[in-house]
C-alpha positions in Angstrom: -28.4 -1.7 19.7 -30.6 -0.2 17.1 -29.6 0.2 13.4 -31.9 1.0 10.4 -33.1 -0.8 7.4 -34.4 1.1 4.3 -37.8 0.1 3.0 -39.9 1.0 0.1 -42.2 3.0 2.0 -42.2 6.6 3.2 -40.1 6.0 6.1 -37.5 3.8 7.7 -38.7 0.9 10.4 -35.8 0.5 13.0 -34.0 -2.7 13.5 -32.8 -4.4 16.6 -29.4 -6.2 16.8 -29.7 -9.8 18.1 -26.9 -11.3 20.1 -24.9 -12.5 17.2 -25.1 -9.4 15.2 -27.9 -10.1 12.7 -30.4 -7.1 12.6 -34.1 -8.0 13.0 -37.0 -5.3 12.1 -38.9 -4.1 14.8 -42.4 -4.8 13.6 -43.4 -7.5 11.7 -46.6 -9.2 10.2 -48.2 -12.3 12.0 -49.8 -14.9 9.9 -51.7 -17.1 12.1 -54.6 -18.2 11.6 -54.3 -17.4 7.8 -54.4 -20.4 5.0 -52.1 -20.6 2.1 -54.5 -18.5 -0.2 -54.6 -15.6 2.4 -51.2 -15.8 3.5 -50.0 -15.1 -0.1 -52.1 -12.3 -0.3 -51.3 -10.8 2.9 -47.9 -11.4 2.9 -47.5 -10.0 -0.5 -49.5 -6.7 0.5 -47.5 -6.4 3.7 -44.1 -6.5 1.9 -45.4 -4.1 -0.8 -46.2 -1.5 2.1 -43.1 -2.0 3.7 -42.9 -4.7 6.1 -39.7 -7.0 5.9 -40.3 -9.1 9.0 -42.8 -12.2 8.6 -43.9 -14.6 11.1 -45.1 -18.0 10.3 -44.8 -21.7 11.9 -45.3 -25.2 10.9 -48.4 -25.7 12.9 -50.1 -22.3 11.2 -50.0 -24.9 7.8 -49.3 -21.9 5.8 -45.8 -21.9 4.9 -46.4 -22.6 1.4 -48.6 -19.4 1.1 -46.2 -17.3 2.7 -43.4 -18.5 0.4 -45.7 -17.6 -2.4 -46.4 -14.3 -1.1 -42.9 -13.7 -0.5 -42.1 -14.5 -4.4 -45.2 -12.8 -5.6 -44.2 -9.2 -4.0 -41.2 -9.0 -6.2 -39.1 -7.9 -2.9 -35.7 -9.6 -2.9 -35.3 -12.5 -0.6 -32.3 -10.7 1.2 -34.4 -7.8 2.0 -36.9 -10.0 4.0 -36.6 -11.3 7.7 -38.2 -14.6 7.7 -39.3 -16.4 10.6 -40.8 -20.1 11.3 -41.2 -22.5 14.0 -41.5 -26.3 14.5 -43.6 -28.7 16.5 -42.7 -30.9 19.6 -42.3 -34.2 17.2 -39.0 -32.6 16.0 -37.6 -32.0 19.5 -34.5 -34.0 18.7 -31.0 -33.0 17.5 -31.2 -34.5 14.0 -35.4 -33.8 14.3 -34.6 -30.0 14.2 -32.7 -30.6 10.9 -35.5 -32.5 9.6 -38.1 -29.8 10.4 -35.7 -27.0 9.0 -35.5 -28.7 6.0 -39.3 -29.5 5.6 -40.1 -25.9 6.1 -37.4 -24.5 3.7 -39.3 -27.0 0.9 -42.6 -25.7 1.9 -41.4 -22.0 2.0 -39.2 -22.6 -1.2 -36.3 -20.6 0.3 -32.5 -21.7 1.0 -32.6 -20.2 4.4 -34.4 -19.3 7.3 -33.4 -15.7 9.0 -35.1 -16.9 12.5 -36.0 -20.6 13.6 -38.0 -21.1 16.8 -39.0 -24.0 18.9 -42.5 -23.2 19.0 -43.3 -24.6 22.3 -41.3 -26.0 25.2 -43.4 -29.0 25.6 -41.8 -30.0 29.2 -43.9 -32.9 29.4 -41.7 -34.7 27.0 -38.3 -32.7 28.1 -36.5 -32.7 24.9 -36.2 -28.6 24.5 -32.9 -28.4 25.4 -31.8 -30.9 23.0 -34.0 -29.1 20.2 -32.0 -26.1 21.0 -28.7 -27.7 20.6 -30.0 -28.8 17.2 -30.9 -25.3 16.5 -27.1 -24.2 17.3 -25.9 -26.8 14.9 -28.2 -25.6 11.9 -27.0 -21.9 12.8 -23.4 -23.2 12.6 -24.5 -24.9 9.2 -25.7 -21.5 7.7 -29.3 -23.0 7.2 -30.3 -20.3 9.7 -29.3 -16.7 10.6 -30.5 -16.6 14.1 -32.5 -18.9 16.6 -34.6 -18.9 19.5 -37.6 -20.0 21.5 -41.3 -19.2 21.6 -43.6 -19.3 24.6 -40.6 -20.3 27.0 -41.3 -19.5 30.4 -38.7 -18.6 33.1 -37.7 -22.1 34.2 -37.6 -23.2 30.5 -34.9 -20.2 29.6 -33.1 -21.5 33.0 -32.4 -24.8 31.6 -31.5 -23.7 28.6 -29.0 -21.3 30.3 -27.5 -24.2 32.5 -26.9 -26.2 29.4 -24.8 -23.0 28.2 -27.5 -21.9 25.3 -29.0 -18.4 25.1 -31.8 -17.8 22.4 -31.4 -14.8 20.5 -35.2 -14.2 20.7 -38.0 -15.4 22.9 -41.6 -14.8 21.5 -44.3 -14.8 24.0 -47.6 -13.8 24.3 -47.5 -9.8 25.3 -49.4 -6.6 25.5 -50.2 -4.1 28.1 -52.8 -6.5 30.2 -50.3 -9.2 29.8 -46.8 -7.6 30.6 -44.7 -10.5 31.4 -42.4 -8.5 33.7 -40.5 -11.7 34.8 -39.8 -13.1 31.8 -38.9 -9.8 30.3 -36.4 -9.1 33.0 -34.6 -12.1 31.9 -34.7 -11.5 28.3 -33.1 -7.8 29.6 -30.5 -9.3 31.5 -29.3 -12.0 29.1 -29.5 -10.0 25.9 -32.6 -11.7 24.4 -34.9 -9.9 22.4 -38.5 -10.1 23.4 -41.1 -10.6 20.4 -44.7 -10.3 21.1 -47.6 -12.6 19.7 -50.9 -11.2 20.1 -49.8 -7.9 20.8 -53.3 -6.3 20.5 -54.6 -8.8 22.7 -58.5 -9.3 21.7 -58.4 -6.0 20.3 -62.0 -4.7 21.0 -61.6 -5.2 24.6 -58.3 -3.3 24.8 -59.1 -0.7 22.4 -61.9 0.3 24.6 -60.2 0.7 27.8 -60.4 4.4 28.5 -56.5 4.8 29.0 -56.0 3.3 25.2 -59.0 5.5 24.0 -57.6 8.7 25.7 -54.4 8.8 24.5 -55.4 7.7 20.9 -58.0 10.6 20.6 -55.0 12.9 21.9 -52.5 11.9 19.8 -55.0 11.5 16.7 -54.1 7.9 16.2 -55.9 4.6 16.3 -55.9 2.6 19.4 -54.2 0.1 17.7 -51.2 2.5 17.0 -51.1 3.5 20.2 -50.7 -0.2 21.7 -48.2 -1.0 18.9 -46.2 2.1 20.0 -46.0 1.2 23.6 -44.6 -2.3 22.3 -41.7 -0.5 20.0 -41.2 1.8 22.7 -40.8 -0.7 25.4 -38.2 -2.4 23.2 -40.2 -5.4 22.1 -40.9 -6.7 18.5 -44.6 -6.9 18.0 -46.0 -9.1 15.1 -49.9 -8.1 14.6 -51.7 -10.1 12.1 -53.8 -8.5 9.5 -54.7 -9.6 5.9 -56.3 -6.1 5.1 -54.0 -3.7 3.4 -55.7 -0.7 5.2 -55.0 -2.0 8.7 -51.6 -3.3 7.9 -50.4 0.0 6.6 -51.9 1.7 9.6 -50.0 -1.1 12.1 -46.5 -0.2 10.2 -46.9 3.6 10.7 -45.9 3.6 14.1 -42.3 5.1 14.2 -43.4 8.7 13.5 -44.6 9.6 16.9 -43.8 9.2 20.8 -45.8 8.1 24.0 -45.0 10.2 26.6 -44.1 9.0 30.3 -47.5 9.4 31.4 -49.0 7.5 28.5 -46.5 4.7 29.1 -47.4 4.5 32.8 -50.9 4.4 32.0 -50.6 1.8 29.5 -48.3 -0.4 31.9 -51.0 -0.3 34.7 -53.3 -2.2 32.5 -51.5 -5.1 33.4 -53.7 -7.9 35.2 -54.0 -11.3 36.3 -55.7 -13.6 33.5 -56.8 -17.1 34.5 -57.6 -18.1 30.8 -53.9 -17.2 29.5 -52.2 -20.1 27.7 -50.0 -21.9 30.0 -46.7 -23.2 28.3 -46.2 -25.9 31.1 -49.3 -27.6 29.8 -50.2 -26.5 26.4 -48.0 -27.2 23.1 -47.7 -28.9 20.1 
């Protein structure tokens, strides 16, 4: 189900409804690898331009800056969808509560809109317990929605077997890394797909002939074309930028459409990447 939320810019950003009825904006601001100072400025700028989804994490070490940016923006906290994530050291029921309380303190807020397990860390084998901890925070009203990040099909299946379904799974995703196996599971279970690194390594993707041709024909930037591919595919991209001009451009992807041929050309960019981070062996 798609809803809309009114923003303070010259249009509206669509929102998508999560499994528990909470609505989440369809595009957001990523903040890695900003430090606190950069995050304060970038978040305030983005919120002033109309962003309402802000993504951070314990491991980014910029939650304090993100919180300061929110306060400096003048935008009401209840109008903002704030996401953060916690590390492997907290992968136990009570540990998740401790991680949440620490993030709340750093962010200087009373609640988190979306709290994610940052990496499954299967070698530790406690992510199911960690998700159990998330459900308890949801019941306690400390968070509004819960989910995972970088979970592969096998990790998700372990959660399903335990009776848990994330509201969101945030994964590396762009036209060259389509992740169709994971997306199919998301669609079957009603999990929202959120894209980190949605522009891949921009120069490489932006100079591809398909992206460049479509951008030229539509009079749009290559980044706008790729971000439009995300939202038109049903994903929620969180591009990182501290530059107000690029922030504004990245947000302006809801007033044009890609046609079927455009989508097919972009979908055909998918290719194997042996250097892609593997969530079975990487985590923190």
